[in-house]
BAVO-161846 format. One line per field, with one value per residue: residue in three letters; residue number from 1; z, x, y of N, C-alpha, C in turn. Coordinates in nm, 3 decimals. Atoms other than C-alpha are relative to their C-alpha. Last residue first. Layout:
REM residues N
rest	c(ALA:...)
nr	c(NUM:...)
n.z	c(Z:...)
n.x	c(X:...)
n.y	c(Y:...)
ca.z	c(Z:...)
ca.x	c(X:...)
ca.y	c(Y:...)
c.z	c(Z:...)
c.x	c(X:...)
c.y	c(Y:...)
//
This chain:
REM residues 123
rest	c(ALA:THR:VAL:LYS:LYS:GLY:LEU:ASN:ALA:TYR:THR:SER:LYS:PRO:GLU:ASN:VAL:VAL:VAL:MET:SER:GLY:SER:LEU:ILE:GLU:ASN:LEU:LEU:GLY:PRO:ASN:ASN:GLU:TRP:GLU:LYS:ILE:ARG:LEU:THR:ASP:ILE:ASP:TYR:LYS:ALA:GLN:THR:ARG:LEU:TRP:TYR:TYR:ALA:ASP:ILE:GLY:LEU:MET:LYS:GLU:LEU:LYS:MET:ALA:PHE:GLU:ALA:THR:ILE:HIS:LYS:GLU:GLY:ASP:MET:VAL:VAL:MET:LEU:GLU:ILE:PRO:GLU:MET:LYS:MET:TRP:ALA:ALA:LEU:GLU:HIS:THR:ASP:ILE:ALA:ARG:TYR:GLU:LEU:GLU:ASP:ARG:LEU:LEU:THR:GLY:PRO:HIS:THR:ALA:SER:THR:PRO:VAL:LEU:VAL:LYS:THR:PHE:MET)
nr	c(123:122:121:120:119:118:117:116:115:114:113:112:111:110:109:108:107:106:105:104:103:102:101:100:99:98:97:96:95:94:93:92:91:90:89:88:87:86:85:84:83:82:81:80:79:78:77:76:75:74:73:72:71:70:69:68:67:66:65:64:63:62:61:60:59:58:57:56:55:54:53:52:51:50:49:48:47:46:45:44:43:42:41:40:39:38:37:36:35:34:33:32:31:30:29:28:27:26:25:24:23:22:21:20:19:18:17:16:15:14:13:12:11:10:9:8:7:6:5:4:3:2:1)
n.z	c(0.111:-0.063:0.096:0.012:-0.018:-0.182:-0.089:-0.068:-0.068:-0.143:-0.005:-0.017:0.097:-0.072:-0.061:-0.080:-0.113:-0.026:-0.143:-0.036:0.082:-0.060:0.013:-0.069:-0.132:-0.042:0.026:-0.135:-0.090:-0.010:-0.087:0.052:0.122:0.002:-0.061:0.056:0.146:-0.046:-0.023:0.139:0.061:-0.083:0.029:0.131:0.026:-0.051:0.084:0.116:-0.013:-0.025:0.126:0.064:-0.092:0.044:0.129:0.113:0.047:-0.017:-0.110:-0.124:-0.047:-0.105:-0.112:-0.106:-0.010:-0.100:-0.081:-0.009:-0.063:0.100:-0.053:-0.075:0.098:0.143:0.095:-0.002:-0.100:-0.019:0.086:-0.046:-0.120:0.068:0.072:-0.079:-0.033:0.060:0.117:0.114:-0.026:-0.016:0.134:0.081:-0.069:0.051:0.137:0.065:0.119:-0.007:-0.033:-0.126:-0.146:-0.019:-0.080:-0.149:-0.089:-0.050:-0.093:-0.102:-0.046:-0.096:0.102:-0.095:0.007:0.022:-0.007:-0.135:0.084:-0.125:0.019:0.045:-0.123:0.026:-0.109)
n.x	c(-0.088:-0.120:-0.134:-0.097:-0.135:-0.049:0.031:-0.055:-0.044:0.029:-0.021:0.063:0.111:0.115:0.085:0.109:0.021:0.101:0.006:0.164:0.063:0.013:-0.115:-0.144:0.039:0.031:-0.174:-0.030:0.022:-0.127:-0.083:-0.164:-0.053:0.009:-0.084:-0.176:-0.017:0.004:-0.113:-0.069:0.066:-0.068:-0.139:-0.001:0.036:-0.064:-0.116:-0.004:-0.006:-0.160:-0.047:0.016:-0.060:-0.127:0.001:-0.048:-0.151:-0.086:-0.086:0.054:0.158:-0.034:-0.027:0.096:0.096:-0.106:0.023:0.163:0.009:0.019:0.088:-0.033:0.047:-0.011:-0.130:-0.053:-0.037:-0.123:-0.089:-0.065:-0.097:-0.118:-0.121:-0.111:0.024:-0.022:0.096:-0.066:-0.046:0.119:0.009:-0.079:0.021:0.144:0.003:0.016:0.079:0.142:0.157:-0.031:-0.002:0.147:0.056:-0.009:0.049:0.155:-0.013:-0.067:0.124:0.085:0.137:0.103:0.037:0.125:-0.001:0.074:0.097:0.105:0.093:-0.015:0.050:0.119:-0.010)
n.y	c(-0.033:-0.061:0.023:-0.109:0.058:-0.022:-0.129:-0.086:0.085:-0.061:-0.147:-0.130:-0.019:0.054:-0.115:0.028:-0.057:0.061:0.041:0.012:-0.061:-0.139:-0.090:0.038:-0.012:-0.152:-0.059:0.046:-0.121:-0.059:0.053:-0.008:0.037:0.103:0.075:-0.019:0.074:0.128:0.018:-0.001:0.135:0.142:-0.011:0.050:0.147:0.116:-0.003:0.047:0.135:-0.021:0.002:0.125:0.118:0.032:0.037:-0.082:0.048:-0.109:0.024:0.098:-0.053:-0.125:0.066:0.066:-0.087:-0.064:0.073:-0.003:-0.139:-0.108:-0.077:-0.139:-0.139:0.035:-0.027:0.127:0.008:-0.093:0.025:0.126:-0.050:-0.076:0.065:0.043:0.167:0.081:0.026:-0.048:-0.148:-0.086:-0.019:-0.069:-0.134:-0.044:-0.055:0.117:-0.020:0.118:-0.109:-0.079:0.051:0.004:-0.105:-0.013:0.100:-0.018:-0.130:0.081:0.097:-0.089:-0.043:0.027:-0.111:-0.017:0.139:0.029:0.125:0.099:0.059:0.146:0.038:0.110:0.106)
ca.z	c(5.501:5.703:5.592:5.876:5.789:5.834:5.476:5.295:5.175:5.080:4.710:4.726:4.603:4.745:4.487:4.437:4.194:3.951:3.873:3.530:3.437:3.694:3.507:3.662:3.552:3.228:3.181:3.301:2.996:2.764:2.843:2.613:2.607:2.967:3.015:2.740:2.887:3.229:3.063:2.879:3.227:3.407:3.143:3.140:3.517:3.531:3.296:3.467:3.798:3.661:3.534:3.849:4.059:3.769:3.860:4.213:4.476:4.606:4.595:4.393:4.187:4.152:4.061:3.808:3.652:3.641:3.424:3.195:3.168:3.129:3.355:3.163:3.126:3.225:3.562:3.810:3.901:3.566:3.486:3.846:3.751:3.408:3.579:3.818:3.562:3.561:3.695:3.901:4.232:4.110:4.044:4.366:4.562:4.358:4.438:4.808:5.001:5.322:5.311:5.348:5.110:4.857:4.877:4.836:4.533:4.369:4.425:4.231:3.976:3.964:3.789:3.999:3.799:3.938:3.948:3.838:3.577:3.706:3.424:3.516:3.479:3.134:3.196)
ca.x	c(3.352:3.079:2.734:2.506:2.236:1.859:1.786:1.992:1.748:1.501:1.610:1.556:1.737:2.066:2.322:2.613:2.917:3.135:3.422:3.545:3.909:4.064:4.288:4.062:3.745:3.851:4.014:3.637:3.500:3.630:3.323:3.152:2.773:2.704:2.852:2.691:2.358:2.418:2.489:2.167:1.960:2.163:2.057:1.697:1.677:1.828:1.605:1.330:1.440:1.514:1.126:1.002:1.206:1.121:0.738:0.806:0.665:0.329:0.156:-0.137:-0.056:0.307:0.175:-0.009:0.257:0.497:0.205:0.194:0.593:0.591:0.684:0.786:0.586:0.678:0.836:0.537:0.441:0.413:0.176:-0.012:-0.094:-0.241:-0.421:-0.571:-0.752:-0.693:-0.836:-0.518:-0.744:-0.897:-0.556:-0.436:-0.720:-0.691:-0.319:-0.383:-0.211:-0.053:0.184:0.490:0.324:0.245:0.596:0.727:0.543:0.643:1.016:0.960:0.759:1.076:1.254:1.593:1.879:2.124:2.513:2.553:2.839:2.974:3.229:3.529:3.534:3.719:3.913)
ca.y	c(-0.994:-1.164:-1.240:-1.292:-1.540:-1.385:-1.476:-1.742:-2.013:-1.736:-1.748:-2.116:-2.429:-2.300:-2.278:-2.504:-2.368:-2.481:-2.247:-2.169:-2.047:-2.205:-2.484:-2.766:-2.592:-2.519:-2.875:-3.035:-2.810:-3.091:-3.290:-3.097:-3.193:-3.192:-2.849:-2.702:-2.856:-2.697:-2.366:-2.362:-2.474:-2.210:-1.949:-2.038:-2.032:-1.704:-1.556:-1.706:-1.568:-1.205:-1.236:-1.327:-1.060:-0.795:-0.827:-0.703:-0.937:-0.789:-1.087:-1.058:-0.748:-0.847:-1.224:-1.087:-0.874:-1.156:-1.353:-1.069:-1.058:-1.423:-1.719:-1.996:-2.316:-2.676:-2.597:-2.742:-2.380:-2.270:-2.585:-2.541:-2.181:-2.283:-2.577:-2.338:-2.170:-1.762:-1.467:-1.385:-1.399:-1.727:-1.867:-1.774:-1.935:-2.233:-2.252:-2.247:-1.959:-2.076:-1.767:-1.974:-2.250:-1.981:-1.855:-2.213:-2.291:-1.954:-2.009:-2.377:-2.208:-1.981:-2.291:-2.369:-2.489:-2.733:-2.779:-2.427:-2.350:-2.032:-1.853:-1.674:-1.293:-1.176:-0.838)
c.z	c(0.022:-0.099:0.066:-0.124:-0.024:0.030:0.123:0.103:0.081:0.087:0.147:0.045:-0.015:-0.071:0.076:0.053:0.028:0.107:-0.043:0.121:-0.013:-0.055:0.102:-0.018:0.098:0.129:0.040:0.006:0.142:0.104:0.019:0.122:-0.031:-0.144:0.007:0.070:-0.075:-0.112:0.067:0.052:-0.125:-0.071:0.071:-0.040:-0.157:-0.007:0.042:-0.053:-0.099:0.043:0.017:-0.111:-0.089:0.076:-0.083:-0.126:-0.149:-0.015:0.081:0.142:0.098:0.060:0.088:0.116:0.077:0.075:0.110:0.107:0.066:0.037:-0.086:0.040:0.071:-0.067:-0.128:-0.110:0.022:0.129:0.048:-0.149:0.037:0.083:-0.071:-0.079:0.088:0.017:-0.100:-0.122:-0.136:0.004:-0.040:-0.130:-0.096:0.043:-0.082:-0.104:-0.084:-0.066:0.009:0.051:0.123:0.121:0.032:0.034:0.150:0.074:0.027:0.148:0.105:0.033:0.115:-0.088:0.053:-0.085:-0.045:-0.011:0.146:-0.098:0.096:0.016:-0.020:0.188:-0.032)
c.x	c(0.141:0.105:0.125:0.081:0.074:0.146:0.017:0.004:0.106:0.089:0.000:0.053:-0.083:-0.128:-0.109:-0.099:-0.139:-0.085:-0.155:0.011:-0.133:-0.084:-0.038:0.120:0.122:0.012:-0.016:0.136:0.056:0.022:0.168:0.054:0.137:0.067:-0.001:0.084:0.096:-0.003:0.020:0.151:0.107:-0.033:0.086:0.151:0.047:-0.011:0.114:0.110:-0.019:0.005:0.183:0.060:-0.029:0.076:0.122:0.008:0.010:0.168:0.077:0.093:-0.032:-0.119:0.057:0.036:-0.134:-0.063:0.079:0.008:-0.159:-0.002:0.000:-0.110:0.066:-0.061:-0.042:0.157:0.092:0.065:0.149:0.101:0.082:0.118:0.131:0.114:0.121:-0.040:0.044:-0.130:0.073:0.031:-0.125:-0.035:0.049:-0.048:-0.136:-0.024:-0.004:-0.116:-0.137:-0.099:0.046:-0.016:-0.143:-0.031:0.045:-0.070:-0.176:-0.030:0.028:-0.128:-0.063:-0.148:-0.123:-0.066:-0.153:-0.034:-0.108:-0.073:-0.072:-0.166:-0.028:-0.019:-0.098)
c.y	c(-0.032:0.007:0.065:-0.034:0.117:-0.072:-0.039:0.129:0.065:-0.076:0.021:0.101:0.133:-0.041:-0.046:0.082:-0.069:0.027:-0.024:-0.074:0.009:0.076:0.142:0.120:-0.018:0.002:0.105:0.086:-0.001:0.104:0.048:0.003:0.030:-0.038:-0.190:-0.091:0.013:-0.104:-0.141:-0.062:0.019:-0.112:-0.095:0.033:-0.032:-0.159:-0.051:0.027:-0.102:-0.155:-0.008:-0.014:-0.113:-0.116:-0.060:-0.118:0.064:-0.020:0.109:-0.022:-0.088:0.025:0.148:-0.006:-0.012:0.113:0.066:-0.067:0.013:0.137:0.118:0.093:0.083:0.122:-0.027:0.015:-0.129:-0.063:0.071:-0.056:-0.123:0.044:0.093:-0.088:-0.039:-0.172:-0.088:-0.030:0.072:0.134:0.073:0.010:0.092:0.116:0.033:0.029:-0.128:0.044:-0.094:0.052:0.072:-0.104:-0.029:0.121:0.024:-0.089:0.005:0.117:-0.053:-0.053:0.100:0.092:0.017:0.129:-0.048:-0.133:-0.062:-0.082:-0.073:-0.027:-0.154:-0.040:-0.072)
//
């Protein structure tokens, strides 16, 4: 059995989520960089989406923020896959027929993982 392929309308880099987390906790990027024993510019490059989150970086975030390293790696992988699907979509206009036939679905996702926290889910 095949499942429908979801084509996102945008991809959210995990650096955006990291920026949101730091803002929520009122942690300055220079402060986090010092805790992680790295230059602030290295942290900013990730937060700006110009560099991927590596396993080493994810482990540092886990130690400093208490957010599981797998979370950061999963969000990086999701970003990578979403970006590829968007590029494929843009390079293959024929995919519109697949969407209209129901074999593919386009989804709009919230910018942040935290967007749905506290909302009741009804089945």
